C-alpha positions in Angstrom: 13.2 7.9 21.8 9.6 8.7 22.3 6.9 6.1 21.5 5.9 6.2 17.8 2.5 7.7 18.5 -1.1 6.8 19.5 -2.4 8.0 16.1 -0.8 5.0 14.5 -2.7 2.4 16.6 -5.1 0.0 14.8 -8.4 -0.8 16.5 -7.4 -3.6 18.9 -11.0 -4.7 19.4 -11.1 -6.0 15.8 -8.1 -8.4 16.0 -9.8 -11.4 17.7 -12.4 -13.6 16.1 -15.3 -15.5 17.8 -13.7 -18.3 19.8 -16.5 -20.7 18.7 -15.3 -20.1 15.1 -11.8 -21.3 15.8 -10.6 -24.9 15.5 -7.0 -25.4 16.5 -4.3 -27.9 17.6 -0.7 -27.7 18.6 0.6 -26.3 15.3 -2.5 -25.3 13.3 -5.4 -22.9 13.8 -8.3 -22.5 11.4 -10.8 -19.6 11.9 -14.1 -19.5 10.0 -14.8 -15.8 9.4 -17.8 -16.1 7.1 -19.4 -19.0 5.2 -17.1 -18.0 2.3 -14.0 -16.9 4.1 -11.6 -18.8 6.3 -8.2 -18.1 7.9 -5.6 -20.8 7.7 -2.6 -20.8 10.1 0.3 -23.2 10.6 3.1 -22.6 13.0 5.3 -25.4 14.3 5.8 -23.8 17.7 2.2 -22.9 18.1 2.8 -19.1 18.4 0.0 -17.8 16.2 -0.4 -14.2 15.2 -3.2 -12.3 17.0 -2.0 -8.8 16.2 -3.4 -7.2 13.1 -1.2 -6.6 10.1 -0.6 -3.9 7.5 -3.0 -5.8 5.3 -5.6 -7.3 7.6 -7.3 -4.7 9.8 -10.3 -6.7 11.2 -11.1 -10.3 12.1 -14.1 -9.6 14.2 -16.9 -11.1 12.1 -20.3 -12.3 13.2 -20.5 -16.0 14.0 -20.9 -18.0 10.8 -22.7 -21.3 10.1 -20.4 -24.2 9.5 -20.1 -28.0 10.2 -17.1 -29.5 12.0 -16.1 -33.2 12.0 -13.1 -34.4 13.9 -11.4 -37.9 14.1 -8.2 -38.9 15.8 -6.2 -38.1 12.6 -8.2 -35.6 10.6 -10.6 -32.7 10.7 -13.3 -31.5 8.2 -14.8 -28.0 8.1 -17.6 -27.3 5.7 -20.0 -24.5 4.7 -22.3 -24.0 1.8 -19.4 -22.7 -0.2 -16.4 -24.9 0.6 -15.2 -28.1 2.4 -11.8 -28.3 4.1 -9.9 -31.6 4.7 -6.8 -31.6 6.9 -4.5 -34.2 8.4 -4.0 -33.0 11.9 -0.7 -31.4 12.8 0.7 -31.9 9.3 2.1 -28.9 7.4 -0.6 -27.1 5.4 1.8 -26.7 2.6 2.5 -30.2 1.2 5.6 -31.6 -0.6 6.3 -30.4 -4.1 5.4 -33.9 -5.6 2.1 -34.0 -3.8 1.1 -30.5 -2.5 -2.4 -31.5 -1.4 -1.2 -34.5 0.6 -2.2 -33.1 4.0 -4.5 -30.3 3.2 -7.0 -29.2 0.5 -10.2 -27.3 0.1 -13.0 -28.4 -2.2 -14.8 -25.4 -3.7 -18.5 -25.6 -4.1 -20.3 -26.0 -6.5 -17.5 -26.5 -9.0 -15.7 -29.2 -7.0 -12.4 -27.4 -7.9 -9.6 -28.3 -5.5 -7.4 -25.7 -4.0 -4.2 -25.9 -1.8 -1.6 -23.4 -0.8 0.8 -22.5 -3.6 -1.5 -23.6 -6.4 -1.1 -21.5 -9.5 -4.4 -19.8 -10.4 -4.2 -19.8 -14.2 -7.7 -18.2 -14.5 -6.9 -15.2 -12.2 -7.7 -11.8 -13.7 -4.4 -10.5 -12.2 -3.9 -6.8 -11.3 -1.1 -6.7 -8.8 1.5 -4.4 -10.5 3.0 -1.7 -8.4 2.9 0.8 -11.3 3.0 1.2 -15.1 6.8 0.7 -15.3 7.1 -2.5 -13.3 6.8 -6.1 -14.3 5.6 -7.8 -11.1 2.0 -8.4 -12.2 0.6 -11.2 -10.0 -2.7 -12.7 -8.9 -5.4 -10.3 -8.0 -8.6 -10.6 -6.1 -11.0 -12.2 -8.6 -10.6 -15.3 -10.7 -12.4 -17.5 -13.2 -11.9 -20.2 -10.5 -14.3 -18.2 -8.3 -12.0 -17.9 -5.2 -9.5 -15.5 -3.9 -6.4 -15.9 -1.7 -4.9 -13.3 0.5 -1.5 -14.5 1.7 -0.6 -12.6 4.9 2.3 -14.9 5.9 5.1 -12.4 5.5 3.2 -9.1 6.0 4.4 -6.8 8.8 2.3 -7.1 12.0 1.2 -4.2 14.1 1.3 -4.3 17.9 -1.0 -2.5 20.3 1.5 0.4 20.6 1.1 1.1 16.8 4.6 -0.2 15.9 5.0 -2.5 12.9 7.2 -5.6 13.1 8.1 -8.8 11.3 7.3 -11.9 13.3 9.1 -14.5 11.2 8.1 -16.9 8.5 4.7 -18.6 9.0 1.7 -19.8 7.1 -1.1 -17.3 7.5 -3.5 -17.4 4.5 -7.1 -16.1 4.0 -9.1 -18.1 1.5 -12.5 -17.2 0.2 -14.9 -19.2 -2.1 -17.5 -17.0 -3.6 -18.8 -18.7 -6.8 -20.3 -15.8 -8.8 -21.3 -13.6 -5.8 -18.8 -10.8 -6.4 -20.7 -8.4 -4.1 -20.3 -10.7 -1.1 -16.7 -11.4 -1.9 -16.0 -7.6 -1.9 -17.9 -7.2 1.3 -15.8 -9.8 3.0 -12.6 -8.5 1.5 -13.2 -4.9 2.7 -14.4 -6.0 6.1 -11.2 -7.9 6.4 -8.8 -5.3 5.1 -10.6 -2.2 6.2 -12.3 0.6 4.3 -10.5 3.2 2.4 -9.7 6.3 4.5 -11.7 9.4 4.0 -9.3 11.7 2.1 -9.2 15.5 2.3 -11.5 17.4 -0.1 -8.6 19.1 -1.9 -7.4 15.7 -3.1 -10.4 15.4 -5.5 -9.4 18.6 -7.4 -6.9 19.2 -10.2 -3.4 18.4 -9.1 -0.4 20.0 -10.8 2.9 18.1 -10.6 5.9 20.2 -11.4 8.3 17.3 -11.9 11.1 19.3 -13.4 13.8 21.4 -11.7 12.0 24.7 -11.6 12.6 27.8 -9.6 10.3 29.9 -7.4 9.4 32.3 -10.2 8.3 29.4 -12.4 6.2 27.9 -9.6 4.4 31.2 -9.2 4.0 31.7 -12.9 2.4 28.2 -13.3 -0.1 29.0 -10.6 -1.0 32.3 -12.2 -1.3 30.6 -15.6 -4.1 28.4 -14.3 -5.9 31.5 -12.9 -5.5 33.5 -16.1 -7.1 30.7 -18.1 -9.8 30.1 -15.5 -8.7 26.5 -14.9 -9.5 25.2 -11.4 -6.4 24.1 -9.4 -6.5 22.7 -5.9 -3.1 21.3 -5.2 0.5 21.6 -6.4 3.2 18.9 -6.0 6.9 19.7 -6.3 8.9 16.8 -7.8 12.5 17.6 -8.3 12.8 20.3 -5.6 15.7 18.7 -3.7 19.3 19.7 -3.7 21.6 17.2 -5.3 24.8 16.5 -3.4 28.0 17.9 -4.8 30.7 16.4 -2.5 31.3 13.0 -3.9 28.5 11.1 -2.2 27.0 8.3 -4.4 23.4 9.1 -3.4 21.5 12.4 -3.5 20.1 14.2 -0.5 16.4 13.7 -0.7 15.0 16.3 1.6 17.0 19.5 1.2 15.7 22.4 -0.9 17.9 23.5 -3.7 18.6 27.0 -2.5 19.6 28.2 -6.0 16.0 27.6 -7.0 13.9 28.1 -3.8 15.7 30.4 -1.5 12.9 30.8 1.1 10.6 27.7 1.1 8.5 28.8 4.1 7.5 32.2 2.5 6.8 30.5 -0.9 4.6 27.9 0.8 2.8 30.5 2.8 2.0 32.4 -0.4 0.8 29.1 -2.0 -1.6 28.6 0.9 -2.8 32.2 0.7 -3.8 31.6 -2.9 -6.1 28.7 -1.7 -3.8 25.9 -2.8 -2.4 22.9 -0.9 1.1 21.6 -1.3 2.8 18.2 -1.6 6.4 17.1 -1.9 7.5 14.0 -3.9 10.0 12.1 -1.7 12.0 8.9 -2.0 14.2 7.4 0.7 15.5 4.5 -1.4 19.1 5.9 -1.5 19.2 6.6 2.3 20.6 9.8 3.8 24.1 11.2 3.3 26.0 13.6 5.6 24.4 16.6 3.8 20.9 15.5 4.6 18.6 17.6 6.7 19.0 16.8 10.4 21.6 14.2 9.6 23.2 14.5 13.1 19.9 13.8 14.8 19.3 10.8 12.4 22.7 9.4 13.2 22.0 9.3 16.9 19.4 6.6 16.3 20.3 5.1 12.9 23.7 3.6 12.1 25.6 5.1 9.1 27.7 2.7 6.9 31.4 3.0 6.3 30.7 5.8 3.8 28.6 7.8 6.2 25.4 6.9 4.4 22.4 6.0 6.7 20.7 3.2 4.7 17.0 3.1 4.1 15.2 0.5 6.1 11.5 1.2 5.7 10.4 -2.0 7.4 12.2 -1.0 10.6 10.3 0.9 13.3 13.3 2.9 14.4 14.0 4.1 10.9 10.3 5.1 10.4 10.3 6.9 13.7 13.5 8.8 13.0 12.4 9.7 9.4 9.1 11.1 10.6 10.5 13.1 13.5 13.7 14.5 12.1 12.9 14.9 8.4 9.2 14.9 7.4 7.7 16.8 10.4 10.1 19.7 10.0 9.0 20.0 6.4 5.4 20.0 7.5 6.3 22.8 9.9 7.2 25.1 7.0 4.0 24.4 5.1 4.0 21.0 3.4 0.5 19.5 3.6 1.3 15.9 2.5 3.8 13.7 0.8 4.0 11.8 -2.5 5.9 8.6 -1.6 7.8 7.6 -4.7 9.6 4.7 -3.1 9.4 1.6 -5.2 10.8 -1.3 -3.2 9.4 -4.4 -1.5 5.7 -4.6 -0.8 6.2 -4.5 3.0 8.6 -1.6 2.8 6.3 0.4 0.5 3.2 -0.4 2.5 4.9 0.5 5.8 6.0 3.9 4.4 2.6 4.6 3.0 0.9 3.8 6.3 3.1 5.9 8.5 3.5 8.8 6.1 -0.3 9.1 5.7 -1.4 8.5 9.3 1.2 10.8 10.8 -1.0 13.6 9.6 -3.6 12.5 12.1 -1.6 13.8 15.0 -2.7 17.3 13.9 -6.3 16.3 13.5 -5.9 16.0 9.7 -7.3 13.2 7.6 -4.7 10.5 6.6 -3.6 11.1 3.1 -0.7 10.2 0.8 -0.1 9.6 -2.9 1.9 6.4 -3.4 2.6 3.5 -5.6 0.2 0.6 -5.7 1.2 -1.7 -2.8 -0.4 -4.8 -4.2 -2.8 -6.5 -1.8 -5.4 -4.0 -0.3 -4.2 -0.9 -2.3 -7.3 1.0 -1.2 -5.5 1.5 2.1 -3.3 4.0 0.2 -5.8 6.8 -0.6 -4.5 7.6 -4.1 -2.3 5.2 -6.2 0.1 6.7 -8.6 -0.1 5.0 -12.0 3.6 5.5 -12.7 5.8 7.4 -15.1 5.1 7.0 -18.8 5.5 8.6 -22.2 2.4 9.9 -23.8 2.0 7.7 -26.8 -0.7 5.2 -28.0 1.1 2.1 -26.6 1.5 3.6 -23.2 -2.2 4.7 -23.0 -3.4 1.3 -24.2 -1.4 -0.4 -21.4 -2.6 2.1 -18.8 -6.2 1.5 -19.7 -5.7 -2.3 -19.1 -3.7 -1.6 -16.0 -6.4 0.5 -14.4 -9.0 -2.2 -15.0 -6.7 -4.8 -13.5 -6.0 -2.5 -10.5 -9.7 -2.6 -9.7 -9.3 -6.4 -9.3 -7.5 -5.6 -6.0 -10.1 -3.2 -4.8 -8.1 0.0 -5.7 -10.3 3.0 -5.7 -8.5 6.2 -6.8 -5.7 6.7 -9.3 -3.5 9.6 -10.2 -2.5 9.4 -13.9 -0.7 12.5 -15.3 -2.4 14.1 -18.3 -0.1 14.0 -21.3 2.3 11.6 -19.4 5.3 12.5 -17.4 7.2 13.2 -20.7 5.6 14.6 -23.8 6.3 12.5 -26.9 3.2 13.4 -28.9 1.7 16.8 -28.5 -1.0 16.3 -31.1 -4.5 17.4 -30.0 -5.7 13.8 -30.4 -3.1 12.4 -28.0 -3.7 15.1 -25.5 -7.5 14.5 -25.5 -6.9 10.7 -25.3 -4.6 11.3 -22.3 -7.2 13.6 -20.7 -10.0 11.0 -21.2 -7.7 8.3 -19.7 -7.0 10.4 -16.6 -10.5 11.7 -16.0 -12.7 8.7 -16.8 -10.8 6.0 -14.9 -12.7 2.9 -14.0 
């Protein structure tokens, strides 16, 4: 199998911090990144992570000012914004009955005490993956004037551009910012990287045909926009795939339903001639059955189960490599411009898919682009976050308004929220206008 590709490599010059900002022992390493931000690592075998991760894209900060005091049993690191106290070589995470026994940080000027695992009851939240999920968790900002980015279980990225899991560890970024939200955001985006520059067409009106429609209906919908002088830049096909009919438990996700779209390449060529761009909504959660496009090639590198199903393993580099080469790139070859990743699984799996599906476009000198679910920490790394499926009613729109505000607490930038919902339940002019306002005037 070929190497996964140079276009996936992160900037290796940004992975190492100033050596004078690092204080370490056999099993601990603390790196002062700024006067507000510090990295906390604990690993019993002393094998610390130097590679960047899917969340953290830069640790090369200017040398900060801080004070360091060391005794035979303890160390103290202090800046204008926090003071760290640690019992040398002890676990950073203390016992349940005394979690701050070996390590704690005193936050200035409030004198609030923080330790790993502490529940932030004043956090503004904002960590849901989408409207129809219930995994809301701590966001970036808090009434306690600190934020915590836990990178302990995030996939790392080696110098070859391959993601991997390097085992359980303690790898936490802690920032004390008082009321200086601007500096907190600056540190956060310096650490996690800036949002990629997306293609111009992504800022236009996007039509999602999320029903089983045929080629004639697709052409009619495009003409309908033209006849009514409504600008349209992009069309996304949702349920375009062919469902299996031979007893397999899962559907094939990447075969066109030839009863609806007989010649995808010609259709897509005509769509491009009309000045539009094309996306496909994809989901690998059910894996690939024997009817899948390029199944034989996939099976050479990925192991089918007893039923012939190749399971989805989005955190595995070999799965990602095979999925890109044998499924997605052939779809690009017939005219697909980008993909809408509708996978809704673990944070690592979703973020890994989002990263590779978007940056694979760079091999053709395109800008990285994808529409995907909000992948919790650092959602701005996914160019456009899909708000999720919902019915267009008052309760749904009220929740979405709150959800979008909370998403901004993670630094999310652009959202895709369907006008009138994904299913129409109230076609009144009032609800349509309310939905339109909700989509166009997002925070």
